[in-house]
C-alpha positions as CSV (number, residue, x, y, z in Angstrom):
1,X,33.5,81.6,18.1
2,X,33.0,84.1,15.5
3,X,30.9,87.5,16.0
4,X,30.4,90.4,13.8
5,X,30.8,92.8,16.8
6,X,31.9,92.5,20.3
7,X,31.2,95.2,23.0
8,X,33.3,95.0,26.1
9,X,31.0,96.3,29.0
10,X,27.2,96.0,29.5
11,X,26.7,99.5,30.8
12,X,24.4,102.3,29.4
13,X,26.9,102.9,26.2
14,X,27.4,99.2,25.6
15,X,23.8,98.2,25.8
16,X,22.5,101.2,23.7
17,X,25.3,100.4,21.0
18,X,23.9,96.7,21.0
19,X,20.3,98.0,20.3
20,X,21.6,99.4,16.9
21,X,24.6,97.3,15.7
22,X,22.9,94.5,13.9
23,X,22.9,90.8,14.4
24,X,25.6,88.6,15.6
25,X,26.7,91.2,18.5
26,X,28.0,90.2,21.6
27,X,28.0,92.0,24.7
28,X,30.2,91.1,27.7
29,X,30.9,92.2,31.3
30,X,32.6,90.7,34.4
31,X,29.7,91.9,36.4
32,X,26.9,89.6,37.4
33,X,24.2,91.9,36.3
34,X,24.1,94.4,33.4
35,X,23.7,98.1,34.1
36,X,24.9,98.2,37.4
37,X,25.8,101.9,37.5
38,X,22.2,102.6,35.8
39,X,20.8,100.5,38.9
40,X,22.5,102.8,41.6
41,X,22.1,106.1,39.9
42,X,19.6,108.8,41.0
43,X,18.8,107.0,44.0
44,X,17.7,103.9,42.4
45,X,15.5,106.1,40.4
46,X,18.2,106.9,37.4
47,X,18.3,110.6,36.4
48,X,18.4,109.0,32.7
49,X,18.8,112.5,30.7
50,X,18.4,116.1,30.8
51,X,15.7,118.0,28.7
52,X,18.4,120.7,28.2
53,X,21.4,118.7,27.4
54,X,23.5,120.2,24.7
55,X,27.3,120.5,23.8
56,X,27.8,123.1,26.4
57,X,27.3,120.8,29.3
58,X,30.3,118.7,28.5
59,X,33.9,119.0,29.1
60,X,36.6,117.5,26.6
61,X,39.8,118.5,25.4
62,X,37.8,119.1,22.1
63,X,34.5,120.7,23.1
64,X,33.4,120.4,19.4
65,X,33.7,116.4,19.5
66,X,30.1,115.7,21.3
67,X,28.1,117.8,18.9
68,X,27.5,115.3,16.1
69,X,26.5,112.7,18.2
70,X,24.4,114.7,20.6
71,X,22.7,116.4,17.5
72,X,21.8,113.1,15.9
73,X,20.4,111.2,18.8
74,X,19.1,113.6,21.2
75,X,17.3,113.4,24.9
76,X,13.9,113.5,22.9
77,X,14.8,110.6,20.9
78,X,15.7,108.5,24.0
79,X,12.4,109.9,25.6
80,X,10.6,108.1,22.6
81,X,12.0,104.9,23.7
82,X,11.0,105.5,27.3
83,X,7.5,106.4,26.4
84,X,7.3,103.6,23.9
85,X,8.2,101.1,26.6
86,X,5.5,102.8,29.0
87,X,8.2,104.0,31.4
88,X,6.5,106.7,33.7
89,X,9.0,109.7,34.6
90,X,9.0,113.0,35.9
91,X,11.4,116.1,36.1
92,X,13.0,116.8,39.2
93,X,14.7,120.2,38.8
94,X,16.9,121.7,36.0
95,X,15.3,119.5,33.4
96,X,16.5,116.5,35.0
97,X,14.3,113.4,34.3
98,X,14.0,110.5,36.3
99,X,12.0,107.2,36.5
100,X,9.0,107.0,38.8
101,X,9.3,103.6,39.6
102,X,13.0,102.3,39.5
103,X,16.0,102.5,37.6
104,X,15.6,99.0,36.7
105,X,13.0,99.9,34.2
106,X,15.7,101.6,32.1
107,X,17.8,98.5,32.2
108,X,14.9,96.3,31.4
109,X,14.2,98.5,28.5
110,X,17.6,98.2,27.2
111,X,17.9,94.3,27.6
112,X,14.5,94.2,25.7
113,X,15.8,96.4,22.7
114,X,18.9,94.2,22.7
115,X,17.0,91.1,22.4
116,X,14.9,92.6,19.8
117,X,18.0,93.5,17.8
118,X,19.4,89.9,18.0
119,X,22.3,90.7,20.5
120,X,23.5,88.3,23.1
121,X,24.6,89.3,26.6
122,X,27.2,87.2,28.5
123,X,27.9,88.3,32.2
124,X,30.5,87.1,34.7
125,X,32.9,87.0,31.7
126,X,36.6,87.8,32.4
127,X,38.7,89.4,29.4
128,X,42.0,88.1,29.5
129,X,43.8,89.7,26.3
130,X,42.5,91.5,23.3
131,X,44.6,91.5,20.0
132,X,44.3,91.7,16.1
133,X,45.2,88.8,13.7
134,X,45.8,91.2,10.7
135,X,42.2,90.4,9.6
136,X,40.0,90.4,12.9
137,X,39.9,91.4,16.5
138,X,40.7,88.7,19.0
139,X,39.2,88.4,22.4
140,X,40.7,85.8,24.8
141,X,38.2,85.3,27.9
142,X,37.4,82.9,30.7
143,X,33.8,82.2,31.6
144,X,32.4,79.2,34.0
145,X,35.9,78.1,34.3
146,X,36.5,77.9,30.6
147,X,38.9,79.6,28.4
148,X,38.2,80.3,24.8
149,X,39.0,82.9,22.0
150,X,36.5,84.9,20.2
151,X,37.1,86.9,17.0
152,X,35.1,89.8,15.6
153,X,35.1,92.6,12.8
154,X,34.2,95.2,14.9
155,X,35.3,95.9,18.7
156,X,33.6,98.4,21.0
157,X,35.1,99.6,24.1
158,X,32.5,100.7,26.6
159,X,33.8,99.7,29.9
160,X,33.7,103.0,31.5
161,X,36.2,105.0,33.4
162,X,37.8,104.6,36.9
163,X,34.9,105.6,39.1
164,X,33.5,103.6,41.9
165,X,35.9,100.7,41.6
166,X,34.0,98.8,44.2
167,X,31.7,98.1,41.5
168,X,34.5,96.7,39.3
169,X,35.7,99.7,37.5
170,X,39.2,99.4,36.0
171,X,41.3,101.1,33.4
172,X,40.9,98.1,31.0
173,X,39.7,100.1,28.0
174,X,42.7,102.4,28.4
175,X,45.3,99.8,28.3
176,X,43.4,98.2,25.2
177,X,43.3,101.7,23.4
178,X,47.0,102.3,24.0
179,X,47.6,98.6,22.7
180,X,46.0,99.8,19.4
181,X,47.8,103.3,19.2
182,X,45.4,105.7,20.8
183,X,46.5,108.3,23.2
184,X,45.0,108.9,26.7
185,X,44.5,112.3,28.2
186,X,45.0,112.5,31.8
187,X,42.4,111.3,33.9
188,X,41.2,112.4,37.2
189,X,38.0,111.9,39.4
190,X,34.8,114.3,38.4
191,X,31.6,115.0,40.1
192,X,33.3,114.1,43.4
193,X,32.9,115.6,47.1
194,X,35.7,118.0,48.2
195,X,37.8,116.9,51.3
196,X,39.6,119.1,54.0
197,X,42.4,117.7,56.1
198,X,41.6,119.7,59.1
199,X,38.0,118.4,59.4
200,X,36.8,121.8,59.7
201,X,33.2,121.0,58.9
202,X,32.4,117.9,60.9
203,X,30.7,120.2,63.5
204,X,27.9,121.2,61.0
205,X,27.9,117.7,59.0
206,X,24.5,117.5,57.5
207,X,23.9,121.1,57.0
208,X,22.6,122.1,53.5
209,X,22.3,125.4,51.8
210,X,21.6,126.9,48.2
211,X,24.7,128.5,47.0
212,X,26.7,130.0,44.1
213,X,29.9,128.0,43.8
214,X,32.6,128.8,41.4
215,X,36.3,127.2,40.4
216,X,38.6,128.2,37.8
217,X,35.9,130.6,36.3
218,X,32.9,128.2,36.2
219,X,30.2,128.9,38.3
220,X,26.9,126.7,39.6
221,X,24.0,127.6,41.5
222,X,22.8,124.6,43.5
223,X,22.9,123.1,46.9
224,X,25.9,122.5,49.2
225,X,26.1,119.9,51.8
226,X,28.7,120.1,54.8
227,X,30.1,116.7,55.6
228,X,32.5,114.9,58.2
229,X,35.1,115.2,55.4
230,X,34.3,118.3,53.6
231,X,31.9,119.6,51.1
232,X,29.3,117.9,48.8
233,X,26.0,118.4,47.4
234,X,25.4,119.4,43.5
235,X,27.2,122.7,43.6
236,X,30.3,120.9,44.9
237,X,30.1,117.8,42.6
238,X,29.5,120.3,39.6
239,X,32.7,122.6,40.2
240,X,35.1,119.6,41.0
241,X,35.1,119.2,37.7
242,X,36.7,122.2,36.8
243,X,38.7,122.5,40.0
244,X,42.4,121.8,40.0
245,X,44.6,120.7,43.1
246,X,45.6,123.7,45.1
247,X,43.2,126.1,43.6
248,X,40.5,128.0,45.8
249,X,37.0,127.5,45.6
250,X,34.6,130.3,46.2
251,X,31.3,130.2,47.6
252,X,28.3,132.6,47.6
253,X,25.9,132.0,50.3
254,X,23.5,134.4,49.2
255,X,23.1,133.7,45.4
256,X,19.8,135.2,44.8
257,X,19.5,138.0,47.6
258,X,21.2,141.2,48.7
259,X,22.1,140.7,52.5
260,X,23.4,144.2,53.0
261,X,20.0,145.8,52.3
262,X,18.2,143.0,54.2
263,X,20.5,143.6,57.3
264,X,20.3,147.3,56.9
265,X,16.5,147.5,57.1
266,X,16.7,145.0,60.1
267,X,19.1,147.4,61.9
268,X,16.6,150.3,61.9
269,X,14.0,148.2,63.3
270,X,15.5,145.8,65.4
271,X,19.3,146.9,66.0
272,X,19.4,145.6,69.5
273,X,19.4,142.0,68.5
274,X,22.6,140.2,68.2
275,X,24.3,140.0,64.6
276,X,24.4,136.2,64.9
277,X,20.8,136.1,65.7
278,X,19.9,138.0,62.8
279,X,22.1,136.2,60.4
280,X,20.5,133.0,61.9
281,X,17.0,134.1,60.2
282,X,18.9,134.3,56.8
283,X,21.3,131.1,56.9
284,X,21.2,127.9,58.7
285,X,22.0,128.5,62.4
286,X,24.7,126.0,62.6
287,X,26.1,127.4,59.7
288,X,26.2,131.0,61.5
289,X,28.0,129.3,64.6
290,X,30.7,128.0,62.3
291,X,31.1,131.3,60.6
292,X,31.5,133.0,63.7
293,X,34.8,131.1,64.5
294,X,35.8,132.3,61.1
295,X,34.9,136.0,61.0
296,X,34.0,138.6,63.6
297,X,30.1,138.4,63.9
298,X,30.2,139.9,67.6
299,X,28.0,142.7,68.8
300,X,24.4,143.9,68.2
301,X,23.0,144.8,64.5
302,X,23.2,148.3,65.8
303,X,26.7,148.4,66.6
304,X,27.5,147.6,62.6
305,X,28.3,150.4,60.2
306,X,27.3,150.3,56.7
307,X,30.9,150.0,56.0
308,X,31.2,146.8,58.5
309,X,27.9,145.5,57.0
310,X,29.2,145.9,53.4
311,X,32.7,143.9,54.4
312,X,30.6,141.1,56.2
313,X,28.2,140.6,53.3
314,X,31.2,140.6,50.7
315,X,32.8,138.1,53.0
316,X,29.7,135.7,52.8
317,X,29.1,136.4,49.2
318,X,32.9,135.5,48.3
319,X,33.8,132.7,51.0
320,X,36.9,131.3,49.5
321,X,38.8,128.2,50.7
322,X,41.2,125.7,49.3
323,X,40.0,122.2,49.4
324,X,42.7,119.5,50.6
325,X,41.5,117.4,47.8
326,X,38.6,115.4,46.6
327,X,37.3,111.8,47.5
328,X,38.7,110.5,44.4
329,X,37.5,107.7,42.5
330,X,35.8,105.9,45.4
331,X,32.8,108.0,45.4
332,X,33.3,110.0,42.0
333,X,30.4,109.7,39.6
334,X,32.5,110.0,36.6
335,X,36.2,109.9,35.2
336,X,37.6,113.1,33.6
337,X,39.8,112.7,30.6
338,X,40.1,109.3,28.9
339,X,40.8,108.3,25.4
340,X,41.9,111.3,23.1
341,X,39.1,112.4,20.9
342,X,41.3,113.3,18.2
343,X,42.0,109.7,17.3
344,X,38.2,109.2,17.2
345,X,35.8,110.1,14.4
346,X,33.1,112.2,16.0
347,X,30.5,110.8,13.6
348,X,30.9,107.1,14.0
349,X,33.3,106.9,17.4
350,X,35.7,104.7,15.2
351,X,39.2,104.8,15.7
352,X,40.9,106.6,12.6
353,X,44.2,104.6,13.0
354,X,42.5,101.2,13.8
355,X,39.2,100.6,11.4
356,X,36.5,98.5,13.4
357,X,37.7,99.9,16.8
358,X,35.2,102.0,18.5
359,X,35.2,104.2,21.8
360,X,31.9,105.0,23.4
361,X,30.6,106.3,26.6
362,X,32.8,107.6,29.7
363,X,36.1,106.0,28.6
364,X,36.3,108.7,26.0
365,X,37.5,112.1,26.9
366,X,33.8,113.4,27.0
367,X,32.4,114.2,30.6
368,X,28.9,115.7,31.2
369,X,27.5,117.9,34.3
370,X,25.7,116.3,37.0
371,X,22.1,116.1,35.8
372,X,21.5,113.3,33.4
373,X,24.0,114.6,31.0
374,X,26.6,111.5,31.0
375,X,23.7,109.1,30.3
376,X,22.8,110.9,27.5
377,X,26.3,111.2,26.1
378,X,26.2,107.2,26.6
379,X,23.2,107.0,24.7
380,X,24.2,109.2,22.0
381,X,27.8,107.9,21.5
382,X,26.4,104.3,21.7
383,X,23.7,105.0,19.2
384,X,26.2,106.5,16.7
385,X,28.7,103.8,17.0
386,X,25.7,101.1,16.6
387,X,24.3,102.9,13.5
388,X,28.1,102.9,12.1
389,X,28.5,99.3,12.9
390,X,25.4,98.3,11.2
391,X,26.1,100.2,8.1
392,X,29.7,99.0,7.7
393,X,30.3,96.2,5.0
394,X,31.0,92.8,6.7
395,X,34.0,90.9,5.9
């Protein structure tokens, strides 16, 4: 069968591309349903974009690469589509926009836009081999027990990265990209919880607290969650994308206040109270119990000199530790690294050395922060490629 465009991957980027790429577009995926990562995102409500999305919210070997697509298809453009389909949404925190009802509303919207554009969707389709016959791309597939070869002028890699393999994530797009001469930068899990081999936080699993977290010179102010395996929560997920193995992370337990002045004032009024008792009014009590095993929190508040209080507060504002590692792709929300953007056009997402081959979404070396930024990259890069394909002369 002959198609103008075949898109490998029915996720956010792939479906978005199919809304723009013109007729005779086929989207295929091995999953039973389209947009599975959309469905589970945001606790089932889909944090579909961020009001403050910009190039500064993305990591890449080339930090300038994402600028063109993000500026030509913005969060406001996607919001126009959401509004046009009557999907109710709300801002949660830090510009994060969620569906009021269900993430399935976003999937239905994209499916409707694809149908209107004349695109076709094949699910439960296995990709066997991909090639090029000198004129067109060839895609050998198996569907419903039958094997066949498809051809197309334009081939779009939109299969995502390696994160959440239980949902079928593989490195397929990387293999195809290498086949056509594209380079792959080192990949690793991003937006992922930290682990500690000694299980040091088991006793306070479930405790959460707002912190300022720093790794490799990058800082985020958000919540941290202690788990049986280590540290999670938005702050930890954010800095995990910047952390390198064996590096320390630093946690400020008082990101918005000065514990020294607070404790010194309390010392004058109620100095006979235990230091741990007073700290438990400023921090979760179970966390204070844990800290007492690492720091000297003995004695009454009145026993603490200004110098001792300064030392304690510095320790609480610069609590440093070295994680054993992360939970890896099993729970990672994204894959860092990927297809090297030096081999792609930032305007069209087309491979410079292989006309007609496009790379969009997570599979490219562009990774957003937590908070809707990765979805916005999917929308923007998918739109950019779709627009370019629609304008490309047919052969």
